[in-house]
N, C-alpha and C positions, 0 to 999 in steps of 0.2 A: 637515732639511728636510723640510714635511709630507710624508707619505707616500699616497698614493693604495690604498681600502679598496683595487676593485677588482682594480688590477694586481697586488699583492700576494696575492690571491684566485690569481692566474691565477697568473703564481709558483710560492706555493704549490704548484700543483694540477699542473705542468710533470711534477717527476720523475711523481709514479701516470702522467698522463697518456700517456708515452710507454713506459713497462713497458704495459700495458695495449694500447695501438698492436702492441705489437710481441709481443703471444702471451701473459704472463709471469702468467698470471692464476694459474695453478695452482703457480706457483709464493709465494706466499704461504701463509700458512699460515693453519688452520682456514677453511678457505675454505666460507662456508655457504656464501653469492650460488649458485655451483655445487652443490651439496644440491639447494637450496631450487628455484632455476631449470627443475632435473630431475624436481621430480618436481609440482609446480607447473601451469610454464608451460601443460605439454603438454596438460597435465588442464585449465586453465580455457581451454583454443586449442578444446579438446574439445570438453569442452560446450557451447560455446559454440555449434560448431559443429552439433553434433548436436541439440541445439534448433531451432538456424536452419532445416536443415534441414528438422526433424518439423514448426514449426508452420507454415510457408511453404505446401503443397499445399494444407494446409484450408483459411489467406488469401486459396488463390483465388476457390476453392468460395464461399469466403461476398463474396467481393466483390460481386458484383452486389446482396448484397440490404444491404448496408450504402451502394451509390453511392460503393465507392471502386474507380476503371471509367476508365481516363483515352482521354473521346472523343478521335481525331485534328482536327485542326482545320489553317489552312492554318502556324500555325506553329511543330508538330510534323514532325517527320519519321514516325511510324508514323500507319501506314497503317488501322487499326485499333485495334475499342476491348482496357486489355491493363489490370490486373488494378495498383492502386498499390496492395499490398500488401507487399511487402519488406521495407518497415523495421520491418514489425512482430516476422518475422522477426531483423531485427536488434537490435532491442533488445529481445529479447527476450533471447532468447540469449545478449546480450551480458551482464543483467543480473543473470539465475541464475545465471550461470556465475561470476558476482562474487561477487554472494553465497554462498554455498559453500564458492570460495577463497579470500577477503579477507579482512581485518581487519577490519572497520570502525571507520578509522582515520583521520587529520591532513587530506583536504580530500578523501577519499571518499565519504559520506553528502550533506559539497553537493553534490558531481557524480551522483548517484543520480537525488537532486528533482533537479539540469534538467535530468539525459535522463528522466524521467519528464512535467516539464512541456514542451521543447521534445515527448516524443511526444502527450500529450498535445491540444497544441495542431498538430500535424503532422497525423494521424488525421483529426482535425473540418476542417481544409485539405484534407483531401487525400477525403474525402465530399459536405464543403457550400462550397470554395473561397469561405475567410473572407476573405480581402482580405491585401495586405502587412501595411498597420497594421497590427492586431490580431495577428498572426503576431508583428511587429517588440515585441511585449507577451509574449511569452511569451520570447522569446530575452531581451529584456532581463534578466526573471524568471529565466531558469538563468544566466544568467552573471554575474547581481549575485550572485548563490551562493553561485555555486563562487567567487565573487573575495572579498566582503564576507564572507560565513561563513564558508570555508576556505582564506579567508588566504592564498590562490594567484594572484601579479598579477606584474605585471613590474615589478623592479628594478632590471633595468641596461637603457639602450637602444645599439647600436651607436652609433660614433661619440663617445660620452659618458663619459668616469670616472667622473662623479662619480655620486652613488647616486638616482633619482627623491626627489621627495617621494612618500610613498604614501597621499598622498590623490590627489594625480597618477596615478604609479602605477595606482591601482588602478580610476579614470577609464578611463586608457588604454588599462587593461589590456580590461575591461567593454566596448568600441565595437572596440576588436582582435577578438577575441572573435563579435559577432553578424556583426563583419566575415565573418570564415571561415566562416562557418553559413549566409550568406546566400551562403559564393566555391564552397561543394559546392555547393552547391541551385540556382544557377544553369548551375555543369557539367554536369549531369543532362540533357544532352538528349542524348546517342548511348546503345543498346545494351554497360552492363556500358561506359562511360567515366569519370562520374562512384565507382563503386564503386574500378577497376583503378584510378585515380591517388590514392585516400583508403585502398587494402592499401597502396603500393607505403612512399609517404611512413610508414607505420604500420608496418612492415613495419625504414625506416630508425630511423624512432626506437626500435623493440622492443633494436634495436643496436645503436641507442649510448645507450639505458637501461641494456643488459647491461657495457657496455664503459664507463660510470659508478655501476656495482652502484646503478644501482634495482631492489632486488629485486619493489620491492610497483609500480612505473609497470611492470614488465615484467609483472603479471598483470594490468594493468590492458589497455594494451595489447594483450594473448596474448585475453585477450579478448573485446574491438571487431574484433580480427583475425578469430575463428570463425565472429563473427557476420557479416558480413563472407564469408567463402568456403564459409555454406549458402547462402550469396541472393545470387553470380556463377553459381552454375553454372543458377539460372534466368533469369537475367538477359543471358545474354550469344547474341548475332545469329541470330534473331528471339529475340526474349527474351517468352518468358511470362508476368514479371511484371515490372512498376517497383518503384520502393524508394519510390514517395515522400515526399513536403513531411519527414513522422514519420522516416525512415531517412537525406535526408541530413540534415535539421535538424543527426541526431545527429551522423552521421561528423564535418559540420562542430566541431558543440561538442567533441568526445571529440579531433580533431588541433589543435586550435587551445588544447586546458585542458593537451591530452598537451608542446607545443612548449613551452610557459613551465613546467612544471615542471622537464621534463629545462635547460634554455638557465637558469632559476635559482636551480630547490633538488638536480636528482640529480647533475647535475653546470655549475656555471657556469665553468666551466673552457677551455667551450664559447664557440667565437665567436658572440657576441648577433645574431650577422648572421647567422644557419647558419637559420631559422626561414623563410626565404625559400624559400634554396634545399629543404627539405626538405620544403617545403609545393608549391611551386614552380608551372605553370604557371592552375591556379584559382587562387592573388594575384592576377597579372601579367592577367589577363585577361580578369578583374571590373573592375578600374580602368581601364583597354582600355577595356572595355561605358558603365563611367559617363560614359569625356569624350569617348568620341562621340552620347552621349544629350545629353550637354552644349551640345555643341559646334554640336548640330542642335536644342537645346531641348527636346528631351524629355524626356516627366515621367521621371525619375528609373528608377521602380520599376518602370513597365510595358515586359514582355517584350516581345522584338524578335529581328531575327535574327541580329543580329554578334558574335558567340560564335565562339572559331578555331573549332571544331568546323562549325557553322555558315556559314562559310568559306572549310572546304575540299567541302566539297562543293558549294559553288557552281560553284567553284574543275575539278568534275568525275569526285573524288577519287567512289568506295563508301566506305558507310556502312563496314564492316573497316577499311578503307584508314586512311578520318581515323582512328580511333580507334586502330590499331596504328600510327599517322604519332601520336600525342600520347603514346602510350603509349610511345613511342621518347623524346620528348623529356623529359617526364616520369623516365622513370629514367636521363637522363645527370640531370635533376637532380638525384635523391637521392645516384647513386651520389656528384657531386661533393660533396655534402654532405658523407660520407662521408671521404671523401677528404681535404678541407679541414676537419676539426672543429676545427680548434685554429689553428689560419689565423689572417691580421689579418680584424677587422672590412672593413677594405682589398677584399681580393681575392676575403672569399666576397661582396657586394656588387657588387661589378666583376662575373666570375661570373654573377650571378645577375645582371644588364643586362645583360649580350651573346649569353646565348644572348637574351635573351626578349628584348631590341630583334635580333637576326638577322632570330629569328621573324617579326615584326610587321615588319618594307621584309621580309623573301621575299614576303609574303601581299599588301606595297601594294605591291613593284612587277608583282608576277603580274596582281591584279587591274585595274593599272591596263596592263597590256599586255592586256588579252584574253583570260589565257591559260590553256586550259581541258585537260584528262588526255586525252586516246588509250582511252581505255580495247580494247582487242585482245582477235580474240575467240579464243578457246581450248579444245579437250574440257574441259566441266566437271568436281573429281575426284572419282571416286567409282561410276565409267561404265564400272569397265578387269570384264568381266564373267569365267561360265565355274568351275569347278572350282576354276581361280587363286585367286583372292578369297576362300576358302571353307576356305582351308585357317588362315592363321596366327588369326580367326576361333575357326576345327575344337580349332588349338591352346592359345591363350586354357582357353575357359569344360573345355578339358581336366587344364589342369594346374591353374587356382588353387583344383579342391577338392581338388589332393591340398599341394598349396603350406600351406592351412590341415593337411591331416590329416600331414604330415610333420611340422610346427611343431609342434603336439602330443604328437604323439607320442613327438617330443625333445625336448622342455621342459624341466629339470630348475629344479629352487632356485625356484621358486615361490610368490613372497612370500603372507602371508593375506590379501592386501588386494584382489591381482590372483586369486588363485582366486576372493575374494566378484564381481568386478565376473564370471568369469569366469561364475560358475551362475547371474548372471544376464543375461547377455548370451545366455547356451545360450537363456531362459527368452521372450526379447525373441524367437528368431532364429522359435522354433520357432511362436510362436505368425503370427510374421511369412511362417513355408513352408505356415501353414492356409490363412493370406487369401487370398495367391496364390496357391494351389490354384487357391478358390471366385471367384478372379477371375479367373483370365486373367493371371498377369500383374504384375510382383513389386509389391508393395503396398510402401508407403517405412518400415514397420514391418519387413519386411524387408531394404532398405535399411541402419536402420537395427542390424540385429541382425547385419548381415555390417558398416561404418563399426567398429563395438565393436568385434568380434572378429580384426579386422586390426589395431587398433589397439596392444592386450591382445597382443600375439601380438609382432609386430615391436618392439614397448617389454620382453618378456622376452628373449626372444632377443635384439635387440642387449644385452641388460647381459651376459647367458654370452661371450660372440661365438667366436673359435676355431675349430670344428667347422662355427658356425652360416654363416656369415658366405663359408667356400671351398664352404659346400652352397648357399644360400643365394639369394648373391648372383647369381654366373651366372643364374640362370630369374631371377630377379628383372628384369636384365638383357636374357634374353629375350623376355621377356614384352612388356617396353616395347619392345620390335625387333617381336613381333604385331601388337599396341598399333596404335602406327603402319603399319604393315601394312595392317591388317584395317581404317583408315579407309580410306588410298590406294586399298583395292581395293573397296571396298566396291561392292553395288549401286546400293542407294540411301541417303538418306544424315539416315538418324536417328537418325548419331550420329558430327555430321561437325568439324572444326573450325572453330573463334571466337578469333577475337583476345580472347577467352577462357585459351584454349589454351597461344596462345606467350606470354600473358603466366605462369600456370604457369612454364612456361619457364628464364624468365626466373625465377625466383626459385629455382627448384627449381641453378639453376644457382651463380647471387651468394649463395644458405645453402650450398650445395658450397663456393665457394673463402671465404666467412668465417666457416663452422662447422667450420677446422680442426681448431682442438687439442676432445681432448672433454670432457663435462662428470664426474669423477668415475667416469672409464671407461663412459659411457655416448653414445657421436656422436650429438647429437642434427642436423647434417647427414642423413649417409644417416639415416634415422630420415626425416625429412622426405622424401626422396627415395622412399624405400616406397612410405614409406604412398598419396603421391600416382603412383606406380604400381599399385600393387594399386585403388586407390578407380577408376580409369582402368579399370585391367581389369575391374571390377565393368558400371559402367554399360558396356560397350560390350557385355558378354554380356545384360547385360536390356535392353539397348535390340536386341540385332539376335534371345535365345536369351530366346523370353520364358515356358518354362515348360521346360525340360529344362534350361534351361543354368542358371535359375537358382537350382532346382531345387537342384542338382547344391550351387552353390559357396557353396546357403543352412546344405544340408547337412553341407557341408565348415567350412562356420564356426560352428557349432550344437556340432562333435564337439568343435571345441579347444577352446572355453568349455567344454563341458563337462572334459576335458581337464585345462584348465591348475583350473579346480575340486577334483583329484582330487589330481591332483601339491600345489595345499595342503595336504592332507585327508593326506595319506601324510608 
């Protein structure tokens, strides 16, 4: 009998897929993938993160001169002008990281070309409002480049056993990628919304790519995640910066390309319907909006206030509450994608349709019955005053520099690369300290030095293990508790909790659960948790102890970099 090639391919993949699911990657000999992830993925993510956090503050200052400022209007929810230059940081961070860490092979050059095209058209629109049809030119140029030049296209669709004709598959992929670009672009309506949704989808793609053995795939995902992380802190409500079309188009393009690569190349044994769960709410949201516009005989491309986030606001939810609701729905969809990754197309599609159908049914019923949220009057967080509110903060800014100093003293077996990086980081931190002293507050250069020093120290200590885990992990737990208490007991709200903080907690918890095995002695989950605690600790100190606290932490980070460099020479 005639054998179905795609079904046979899936059956051939099942034994390996089951082994990967059960966490037996380390049992395979010559596990080069784990070593490559250990060395390259964190550096690609960190490089993009630091570049993004360095570029965005500079662009905020330049935004008024470039005309890249989002002005309020009746359709938008913000009441003051906001720079829309965050996309510059996302794209520059990701692209620079890929140029440094990724070999130029397969579809990557065409991906970078497409990203550049979208960046040019996006920044043009952010400064001049060029209109939908002109943006479509850039979108089709970018997607056609990666599809026809990079040969990345959909070969198999859900529910269809036979492979698509290449001409049909390429045309379908171009249209699908353009649709994904616009889905993320249209979901960018609230502070942190599009970025948070994209971050969850990227995290899911990276994890499934790791299970499928996609080393280069992981580096691309890590670079985009790093650039997005650097942007999100500035985009937390109330946002200091918007990503603009340059950022949203790049994210939609990256998500679409990675979803195609995952299911068609990296792991063809996955359900072909899985991208719907991975990409989540933005897809069904834009389809529902277009359906409403067609039903109402409206212009398809004229912006309206009938997206999910607009409808939640109309029901009386506050801005952060609406974002958290959408985060929760998106998180459920991407976690379902991980659980159902090898299930049938029917089950995956049914799960997606059930969740999305329930969301829109509840919205429709609430709107039809005139239901509204009643906001209870409560005491605002951060109003507890007195010496008790100062104790957690004092603990953080005293213990944090001690962490750097003791870690630098106890570091052993430092490689030459880490030692060289430590010397560079020490120089950056010294320059940042001088700028901070002159400006009377923490400079971005000092942040860069402290964050880099923390990353190097955590990486080195996690490699050593042993006494470090027994000594430093309890300290980090105490720091995390102190940060939470300091935020809660704060008199002012310079550093407050936002939907981004809840998203970070979700990502840390999920990472800790999924990364239960060690990558050649390197616990990736523990590293991410430690870095998040250290970053938030420093941000808390920088927001409340403008001079003394930042100087102490900066001096500790500088000493750690010097000691790492010295250990490498000895």
